Steps between C-alpha positions, in 0.01 A plus 500: 500500500320776312152424369414656164180491299423577138464866408522479121501131407369292214550448129475875421830570680850415375627566852265411784502741792464359851479723808541459876228617739726773641582637155138483389379689808762772445408521131128532581575779752707678236222466241240637746719801585627566149226393263663638185855376561377180665284401205784591260738278696255211494438542125877504441547177696221340299657617172840364608335167591323479165811574294752330731700666777835404342464752218447783754811435710681830563234681295194680620444441871668156532852540644749259655531533876737211581644184347154337471263776607321768302291804583203654333490864594384838393644842569285537814722247687238224536672169427395143433789261567532146370660279241460208268373175648737251340444608140409818314144367470416580863561828685448515876419829673608432857511844664375852441508840659610856472873566493582747781710733281710531189782285638457128526584469871524215752126419505488433126829307518350271766182445300699423184725258693192315630355478148835375368503225767140402421564480126830313531355240737170478305340566838155585366181307438203564272165506678139524386422820316307692764531872582648556844309791646231645276369459151777537246470844336591359155 
């Protein structure tokens, strides 16, 4: 069971974004190390949430990774991996990290397979909206 909490949720968002603690910690590390690209990535996710993720599929930085899974990634190989939580009104970011090279590789395949299993089995739960390690940089 993967616990997720609200990242961009509420009436201002056509697609709510929920994030796991692991993904959030990796995202915060990325933002601290790459302030410019990190803040751009976060602004892009917010914009996608406001306008609805569905209209950005296969455009911009939202690309299909598996049958149910999607990635949000920039040219610097940092990836957020997740998928829709039942409907297109909820997007779950379940994993994050830097891709080791240009090729997808076994590590990414394993992470995508785990996300696919989680999404197919609806093996996630929403928890109270509390940051996991430090104050949220948003």
